[in-house]
C-alpha positions in Angstrom: -71.4 -22.5 -13.2 -69.5 -25.0 -15.4 -72.7 -27.1 -15.8 -74.6 -23.8 -17.0 -71.8 -23.0 -19.4 -71.8 -26.4 -20.8 -75.8 -26.5 -21.3 -75.6 -23.1 -23.0 -72.8 -24.6 -25.4 -74.9 -27.5 -26.1 -77.8 -25.5 -26.8 -75.9 -23.3 -29.2 -74.5 -26.5 -31.0 -78.1 -27.8 -31.5 -79.3 -24.2 -32.7 -76.4 -24.1 -35.1 -77.2 -27.8 -36.3 -80.9 -26.7 -37.0 -79.7 -23.6 -38.9 -77.3 -25.8 -41.1 -79.9 -28.4 -41.8 -82.3 -25.5 -43.0 -79.4 -24.1 -45.1 -78.7 -27.4 -46.6 -82.3 -28.0 -47.5 -82.2 -24.8 -49.3 -78.9 -25.4 -51.1 -78.3 -29.2 -51.1 -75.4 -29.2 -53.6 -73.3 -26.7 -51.6 -74.1 -28.6 -48.3 -73.2 -32.0 -49.9 -69.9 -30.4 -51.2 -69.2 -29.1 -47.8 -69.9 -32.4 -46.1 -68.0 -34.5 -48.4 -65.0 -32.0 -48.1 -64.1 -33.9 -44.9 -62.1 -36.9 -45.2 -63.9 -38.8 -42.5 -67.4 -38.2 -44.1 -66.1 -39.8 -47.4 -64.7 -42.6 -45.6 -68.0 -43.0 -43.7 -70.0 -43.0 -46.9 -67.6 -45.7 -48.5 -67.9 -48.1 -45.7 -71.4 -47.3 -45.0 -72.6 -47.7 -48.7 -70.7 -50.9 -49.1 -72.3 -52.5 -46.0 -75.7 -51.1 -46.8 -75.8 -52.9 -50.2 -74.4 -56.2 -48.9 -76.6 -55.9 -45.7 -79.8 -55.3 -47.9 -79.2 -58.2 -50.1 -78.0 -60.7 -47.4 -80.9 -59.4 -45.2 -83.4 -60.5 -47.6 -82.4 -64.1 -47.3 -82.1 -63.7 -43.5 -85.7 -62.8 -43.1 -86.8 -65.3 -45.8 -84.9 -68.2 -44.0 -85.8 -66.8 -40.5 -82.2 -66.5 -39.4 -82.6 -63.2 -37.5 -81.6 -65.2 -34.3 -78.6 -66.4 -35.9 -77.6 -62.9 -37.1 -78.0 -61.5 -33.5 -75.9 -64.4 -32.1 -73.2 -63.6 -34.7 -73.2 -59.9 -33.7 -72.5 -61.0 -30.0 -69.7 -63.1 -31.6 -68.2 -60.1 -33.4 -68.3 -58.2 -30.1 -66.3 -60.9 -28.2 -64.0 -61.4 -31.1 -63.0 -57.8 -31.4 -62.3 -57.5 -27.8 -60.3 -61.0 -27.8 -58.4 -59.5 -30.7 -57.3 -56.3 -28.9 -56.4 -58.5 -25.8 -54.1 -60.5 -28.3 -52.6 -57.5 -29.8 -54.4 -57.9 -33.3 -56.8 -55.5 -35.4 -60.3 -55.6 -33.9 -61.6 -55.8 -37.6 -59.3 -58.7 -38.4 -60.3 -60.5 -35.3 -64.0 -59.9 -35.9 -63.8 -61.2 -39.5 -61.9 -64.4 -38.8 -63.6 -65.5 -35.6 -67.1 -64.5 -36.7 -66.9 -66.4 -40.0 -65.2 -69.4 -38.4 -68.2 -69.6 -35.8 -70.7 -69.1 -38.4 -69.4 -72.0 -40.6 -69.3 -74.2 -37.4 -73.0 -73.3 -36.7 -73.9 -74.2 -40.1 -72.0 -77.3 -40.1 -73.3 -78.9 -37.0 -77.0 -77.6 -37.3 -79.4 -80.1 -38.8 -81.1 -79.8 -42.0 -84.2 -78.2 -40.5 -85.2 -74.7 -41.4 -84.8 -73.7 -37.8 -81.4 -74.3 -36.0 -82.1 -72.5 -32.8 -80.4 -75.1 -30.6 -77.0 -74.6 -32.4 -77.5 -70.8 -32.5 -78.5 -70.7 -28.7 -75.6 -72.8 -27.6 -73.1 -70.5 -29.4 -74.9 -67.4 -28.1 -74.9 -68.6 -24.5 -71.1 -69.3 -24.6 -70.1 -66.1 -26.5 -72.0 -64.0 -24.0 -69.9 -65.5 -21.3 -66.5 -64.9 -23.2 -67.7 -61.3 -23.8 -68.4 -60.7 -20.1 -65.0 -62.2 -19.3 -63.3 -59.9 -21.8 -65.1 -57.0 -20.5 -64.0 -57.7 -16.9 -60.3 -58.0 -17.9 -60.5 -54.7 -19.7 -62.2 -52.8 -17.2 -59.8 -54.0 -14.5 -56.5 -53.6 -16.6 -54.3 -50.4 -16.5 -55.3 -49.5 -20.0 -59.1 -50.0 -19.5 -60.0 -46.5 -20.4 -58.8 -47.0 -24.0 -60.2 -50.7 -24.1 -63.4 -49.4 -22.7 -63.8 -47.1 -25.7 -63.0 -49.9 -28.0 -65.8 -51.9 -26.4 -68.3 -48.9 -26.7 -67.5 -48.5 -30.3 -67.9 -52.2 -31.1 -71.2 -52.2 -29.3 -72.7 -49.0 -30.8 -70.8 -48.5 -34.0 -68.1 -45.9 -34.9 -68.5 -45.1 -38.7 -67.6 -41.5 -38.3 -64.1 -42.7 -37.0 -63.3 -45.1 -39.9 -60.1 -44.4 -41.6 -59.2 -44.7 -45.2 -57.6 -48.2 -44.9 -60.5 -49.4 -43.0 -63.0 -47.9 -45.7 -61.1 -49.7 -48.4 -61.2 -53.0 -46.6 -64.8 -52.7 -46.1 -65.4 -52.0 -49.8 -63.1 -54.9 -50.8 -64.7 -57.3 -48.4 -68.0 -56.3 -49.5 -67.3 -56.6 -53.1 -66.1 -60.1 -52.6 -68.9 -61.2 -50.5 -71.3 -59.6 -53.1 -69.8 -61.6 -55.9 -70.1 -64.8 -54.0 -73.8 -64.0 -53.3 -74.6 -63.4 -56.9 -72.8 -66.7 -57.7 -75.1 -68.6 -55.5 -78.2 -66.5 -55.5 -80.3 -68.8 -57.7 -79.6 -72.0 -55.7 -79.9 -70.2 -52.6 -83.4 -68.9 -53.5 -84.5 -72.3 -54.7 -83.0 -73.9 -51.4 -84.8 -71.3 -49.4 -88.2 -71.5 -51.0 -88.4 -75.3 -51.3 -85.5 -77.2 -49.9 -87.0 -80.6 -50.5 -87.4 -80.0 -54.2 -84.2 -78.4 -54.4 -82.3 -81.2 -53.0 -84.0 -83.7 -55.4 -83.0 -81.5 -58.3 -79.4 -81.8 -57.2 -78.8 -78.5 -55.4 -76.3 -79.0 -52.5 -78.8 -77.5 -49.9 -76.5 -78.1 -47.0 -73.4 -76.6 -48.7 -75.5 -73.6 -50.0 -76.8 -73.0 -46.4 -73.3 -73.2 -45.0 -72.0 -70.7 -47.5 -74.8 -68.4 -46.8 -74.4 -68.4 -43.1 -70.7 -67.4 -43.7 -72.0 -64.4 -45.8 -74.1 -63.6 -42.9 -71.1 -63.4 -40.7 -69.1 -61.2 -43.1 -72.2 -58.9 -43.3 -72.5 -58.8 -39.4 -68.7 -57.8 -39.3 -69.2 -55.1 -41.7 -72.5 -53.8 -39.9 -70.7 -53.8 -36.6 -68.7 -50.8 -37.8 -71.8 -48.9 -38.8 -74.4 -49.6 -36.3 -72.7 -51.7 -33.7 -73.1 -55.2 -32.4 -76.1 -54.5 -30.3 -78.0 -52.7 -33.3 -76.8 -54.9 -36.2 -80.3 -56.2 -37.0 -81.4 -52.8 -37.8 -79.6 -53.0 -41.2 -79.7 -56.7 -41.5 -83.5 -57.3 -41.0 -85.4 -54.0 -41.1 -84.8 -53.0 -44.8 -85.4 -56.6 -46.0 -88.5 -56.9 -43.8 -89.8 -53.6 -45.1 -89.2 -54.6 -48.9 -90.9 -57.9 -48.5 -94.2 -56.0 -47.2 -94.2 -54.2 -50.5 -93.5 -57.0 -53.0 -93.6 -60.8 -53.1 -91.3 -61.0 -56.2 -87.8 -62.0 -54.9 -85.6 -60.0 -57.3 -87.6 -56.9 -57.0 -87.6 -57.3 -53.1 -83.7 -57.7 -53.3 -83.2 -54.6 -55.2 -85.7 -52.6 -53.0 -84.1 -54.0 -49.8 -80.6 -52.9 -50.8 -81.8 -49.5 -52.1 -83.7 -48.9 -48.8 -80.6 -49.8 -46.8 -78.4 -47.4 -48.6 -80.9 -44.6 -48.2 -81.3 -45.2 -44.5 -77.4 -45.4 -44.2 -76.9 -42.1 -46.0 -79.8 -40.3 -44.3 -78.2 -41.5 -41.0 -74.7 -40.2 -41.9 -76.2 -36.8 -43.0 -78.1 -36.4 -39.8 -75.3 -37.6 -37.8 -72.9 -35.1 -39.5 -75.1 -32.1 -38.5 -76.4 -33.2 -35.3 -74.5 -34.2 -32.1 -76.1 -37.7 -31.7 -74.7 -41.2 -32.9 -75.2 -42.0 -36.5 -76.4 -45.5 -35.3 -79.2 -43.9 -33.7 -80.5 -42.1 -36.7 -80.0 -45.2 -38.9 -82.0 -47.5 -36.5 -84.6 -45.1 -35.9 -85.2 -44.4 -39.5 -85.2 -48.3 -40.3 -87.8 -48.6 -37.4 -89.9 -45.9 -38.8 -89.8 -47.3 -42.3 -91.0 -50.6 -41.2 -93.7 -49.2 -38.9 -94.8 -46.7 -41.4 -95.2 -49.4 -44.0 -97.4 -51.4 -41.6 -99.5 -48.4 -41.0 -100.0 -47.6 -44.5 -101.0 -51.3 -45.2 -103.3 -51.6 -42.2 -105.0 -48.3 -43.2 -105.3 -49.6 -46.8 -106.7 -52.8 -45.9 -109.3 -51.2 -43.6 -110.3 -48.7 -46.4 -110.5 -51.6 -48.8 -112.6 -53.7 -46.8 -115.4 -51.1 -46.0 -118.7 -52.0 -47.1 -120.1 -50.5 -50.1 -122.9 -47.9 -49.7 -126.4 -49.2 -50.3 -128.4 -47.2 -53.0 -132.1 -47.1 -52.5 -134.2 -47.0 -55.5 -137.4 -45.1 -55.1 -140.6 -47.2 -56.0 -143.2 -45.9 -58.6 
């Protein structure tokens, strides 16, 4: 009886969500005002927009420098750091920020000058997974395991709708500082990414720029964990940038397009997550995957159409 009642209630919620989405599509201004009338949605948009802009810009260089594996490793570092911070009595965000950036700088320091530093990243990833497993074991066996378990789930899958005002302000502040740093190094970073040998000959501190950039990747990952979680962080770090690079080869246009696409995906996910009883991270990652897959489909269809043989015209003889 209880299961039947719960099923009916879930069905009613879904129907209400569909009706609300229909109403919003007919009157978007009123729907937007109603949605932003909630404090938690304003905070979510603040934190989400900050992360999306930073993730889109940093993600472009992550894809260009083939550092997606490093981003994945740092997301696991963020997970273990958050749980470790809770274990020691600190704020999870502070623990993620400090430890993830420190590990990223260490990875950049002992990695060689080759474009691929898979050995350094793989070493860190293996160790961090073991530490994360240890922390999970401690939390699940502790007296307060229920609360800590929820913290672990939030870090893994994101909890942007639970962001408070102070957290949103911190996210915006960190994002602005990271954005300023990126803008300061963007030209030497682009030069070192496209042709590191020539850049080094021209006096660009290629190694130092690389270490600074991996630090920015760590900051971006820490921000993204609040939005989509540690397991899905690559959706905002890689997908918009990869999609932008499929549409243009001009770096600065691709940068703007990547950031814009990341913002659109985040806003769309927040709106859908507000009206439907499913995680925001699910909508963001699904839309991100759909945008990339759709781009591949359109380009494949265009290439097939443009390569089709021209029709032969027969001219009748006399």
